[in-house]
C-alpha positions in Angstrom: 6.3 -60.0 -73.2 5.2 -56.5 -74.3 8.8 -55.5 -74.7 9.4 -58.4 -77.0 6.3 -57.5 -79.0 7.3 -53.8 -79.3 10.9 -54.5 -80.2 10.0 -57.0 -82.9 7.3 -54.7 -84.3 9.7 -51.8 -84.6 12.2 -54.0 -86.5 9.4 -54.8 -89.0 8.2 -51.2 -89.4 5.0 -51.6 -87.4 3.6 -49.3 -84.7 1.9 -50.9 -81.6 -1.4 -49.8 -80.1 -1.5 -51.1 -76.5 -4.7 -51.6 -74.6 -4.5 -52.6 -70.9 -7.7 -54.2 -69.6 -6.4 -54.6 -66.0 -8.1 -58.0 -66.1 -11.5 -56.2 -66.2 -14.2 -57.8 -68.3 -15.9 -54.6 -69.2 -12.7 -52.8 -70.1 -11.8 -55.7 -72.4 -15.2 -55.5 -74.0 -14.8 -51.8 -74.6 -11.2 -52.1 -76.0 -12.2 -54.9 -78.4 -15.1 -52.7 -79.7 -12.8 -49.7 -80.1 -10.1 -51.6 -81.9 -12.4 -52.3 -84.7 -12.4 -48.6 -85.6 -8.6 -48.1 -85.3 -7.8 -49.7 -88.7 -5.3 -52.0 -87.0 -3.8 -54.8 -89.2 -3.6 -57.6 -86.6 -4.1 -58.3 -82.9 -1.9 -59.9 -80.2 -4.1 -60.8 -77.3 -3.8 -61.9 -73.7 -7.4 -62.3 -72.8 -9.7 -63.4 -70.1 -11.6 -65.2 -72.8 -15.1 -64.1 -71.6 -16.1 -62.5 -74.9 -15.5 -65.3 -77.5 -18.2 -63.9 -79.9 -16.5 -60.5 -80.1 -13.2 -62.2 -80.6 -14.6 -64.4 -83.4 -16.0 -61.3 -85.1 -12.7 -59.6 -85.0 -10.9 -62.7 -86.3 -13.1 -62.5 -89.4 -11.6 -59.1 -90.1 -7.9 -59.6 -89.1 -5.4 -62.2 -87.9 -5.2 -62.8 -84.1 -2.4 -64.4 -82.1 -3.1 -65.4 -78.5 -0.5 -65.2 -75.8 -0.5 -67.4 -72.7 -4.3 -68.0 -72.6 -6.2 -70.1 -75.0 -9.8 -69.5 -76.2 -11.2 -72.8 -77.4 -13.8 -71.2 -79.7 -11.1 -69.1 -81.4 -9.0 -71.2 -83.9 -5.9 -69.1 -84.0 -2.2 -69.3 -83.1 -1.2 -69.5 -79.4 2.2 -68.6 -78.0 3.0 -69.3 -74.4 4.7 -71.4 -71.8 4.9 -75.2 -71.7 2.9 -75.3 -68.5 3.1 -79.1 -67.9 6.8 -79.0 -68.5 7.3 -76.1 -66.1 5.3 -78.0 -63.4 7.5 -81.1 -64.0 10.7 -79.1 -63.6 9.3 -77.7 -60.3 8.3 -81.0 -58.9 11.5 -82.7 -59.8 13.5 -79.9 -58.1 11.3 -80.0 -55.0 11.5 -83.8 -54.7 15.3 -83.7 -55.2 15.5 -81.2 -52.3 13.6 -83.6 -50.1 10.2 -81.8 -49.9 7.2 -84.2 -49.5 4.1 -82.1 -48.7 3.3 -79.5 -51.3 0.6 -76.8 -51.5 0.0 -75.1 -54.9 -1.3 -71.6 -54.6 -3.1 -70.2 -57.7 -5.3 -67.3 -58.5 -8.8 -68.5 -59.2 -8.9 -70.3 -62.5 -11.9 -68.3 -63.7 -11.8 -69.9 -67.1 -8.2 -68.9 -67.7 -6.7 -71.7 -69.6 -3.1 -71.3 -68.4 -4.1 -71.3 -64.7 -6.3 -74.4 -65.2 -3.5 -76.1 -67.1 -1.0 -75.5 -64.3 -3.4 -76.7 -61.6 -4.4 -79.8 -63.6 -0.7 -80.6 -64.3 0.2 -80.2 -60.7 -2.6 -82.5 -59.5 -1.8 -85.2 -62.1 1.9 -85.2 -61.7 1.9 -85.2 -57.9 -0.3 -88.3 -58.2 2.3 -90.0 -60.4 5.2 -89.3 -58.0 5.4 -91.7 -55.0 6.3 -89.9 -51.8 4.7 -86.6 -52.8 1.5 -85.2 -51.4 -0.2 -82.2 -52.9 -3.2 -79.9 -52.5 -4.3 -76.8 -54.3 -5.7 -73.6 -52.8 -6.7 -70.2 -54.3 -5.6 -66.7 -53.4 -8.2 -64.6 -51.6 -9.4 -63.9 -48.1 -9.0 -67.5 -46.9 -5.4 -67.9 -48.0 -3.9 -67.0 -44.6 -6.0 -69.6 -42.9 -5.3 -72.3 -45.5 -1.5 -71.8 -45.4 -1.6 -71.8 -41.6 -3.5 -75.0 -41.6 -1.1 -76.6 -44.2 1.9 -75.7 -42.0 0.3 -76.9 -38.8 -1.0 -80.3 -40.2 1.5 -83.1 -39.7 2.8 -84.5 -42.9 5.2 -87.0 -44.4 8.1 -84.6 -44.5 9.3 -81.1 -45.3 6.7 -78.7 -46.7 6.8 -76.3 -49.7 4.5 -73.9 -51.4 4.3 -73.9 -55.2 3.1 -70.5 -56.4 1.4 -70.7 -59.8 2.4 -67.1 -60.8 3.9 -63.9 -59.5 0.7 -62.7 -58.0 0.3 -65.9 -55.9 4.0 -65.6 -54.9 3.5 -62.1 -53.5 0.3 -63.2 -51.6 2.2 -66.2 -50.1 5.1 -64.0 -49.1 2.8 -61.7 -47.2 1.1 -64.6 -45.4 4.4 -66.2 -44.4 5.5 -62.8 -43.0 2.3 -62.5 -41.1 2.7 -66.0 -39.7 6.3 -65.1 -38.6 7.8 -68.0 -40.6 11.5 -68.3 -40.7 12.1 -67.7 -44.4 12.8 -70.3 -45.7 13.5 -72.6 -42.9 10.0 -73.5 -41.9 8.7 -73.9 -45.5 10.1 -74.0 -49.0 8.8 -71.9 -51.8 9.0 -72.0 -55.6 7.2 -69.7 -58.0 6.3 -69.9 -61.7 7.5 -66.5 -62.9 10.7 -64.7 -62.0 10.1 -61.2 -60.8 12.7 -58.5 -59.9 11.9 -58.7 -56.2 12.3 -62.5 -55.9 16.1 -62.3 -55.0 15.3 -59.7 -52.3 13.0 -61.9 -50.1 15.0 -63.9 -47.5 17.6 -65.9 -49.2 15.8 -65.5 -52.5 12.8 -67.2 -54.1 13.5 -70.1 -56.4 11.7 -69.4 -59.7 10.7 -70.9 -63.1 11.6 -68.0 -65.4 9.5 -67.6 -68.5 11.2 -66.6 -71.8 8.9 -63.6 -72.0 11.0 -61.7 -74.6 11.0 -64.8 -76.9 7.3 -65.3 -76.4 6.5 -61.7 -77.4 8.8 -61.8 -80.4 7.4 -65.2 -81.6 3.8 -63.8 -81.3 4.8 -61.0 -83.7 6.4 -63.6 -86.1 3.2 -65.6 -86.1 1.1 -62.5 -86.8 3.4 -61.4 -89.7 3.1 -64.8 -91.2 -0.7 -64.6 -91.1 -0.6 -61.1 -92.5 1.5 -62.5 -95.3 -1.2 -65.0 -96.3 -0.2 -68.1 -94.3 -3.4 -70.3 -94.2 -1.9 -73.2 -92.3 -3.9 -74.7 -89.4 -3.7 -72.9 -86.1 -0.6 -73.9 -84.1 0.6 -73.7 -80.5 4.2 -72.6 -79.7 5.1 -73.6 -76.2 8.4 -72.5 -74.7 10.2 -74.1 -71.8 10.7 -72.5 -68.4 14.2 -72.1 -66.9 14.8 -73.1 -63.3 16.5 -70.4 -61.2 17.5 -71.9 -57.9 17.7 -69.6 -54.9 17.6 -70.1 -51.1 13.9 -70.8 -50.7 14.2 -74.4 -51.8 17.8 -75.2 -50.9 17.9 -77.8 -48.1 20.8 -79.8 -46.7 19.8 -83.4 -47.3 21.1 -85.8 -44.6 
């Protein structure tokens, strides 16, 4: 996403100031305070959303475009992934491949809108699909035990893990290795994100690739329109994920 932002900014004659909060609340607070003194013209933000008052104050001074994560109190443009659509693509693929029992693995929602949207979409859509069973667990110290219990519990049919992002996919891959699972014979796996190491694990991890370059460039377009005086109501631009099928979900249906 950052590459898309930087490329587009260069094309329009803008320099980019990058602040990495490393998902740390205090660092985000410090960066937001510092940015007010940098004389920047606009802000593209992927935020934890825990400082809405500071964001609202900044928004009074400059246009802001949110990427991936919404902040309800901040009425500004949002550019990101069509999360319900991505979940639908994943479930359709898993069901076509014969998987019946699904476990979604997500980082803790922690107020992050995109995580909550993926979890809610998964729960809702599984309930609407006869023949599918689904549950949700979070990454953390209990993940090993929960995946082990999921694999050991008898179910209606073949099992698969649905990782809500790349961090969850890495955590699940570690657990499956620790459990000495035959990748990916004992359990299927699909991940929302497509990281460079996915093809290197077993026969490759099936992914829902996000159009990150397009998301970054579109965020810049939105910001430039606002800088140009566009006063239209805040809008949401949601891009579709692309299914990349690899060995982790390919089964021979008999």
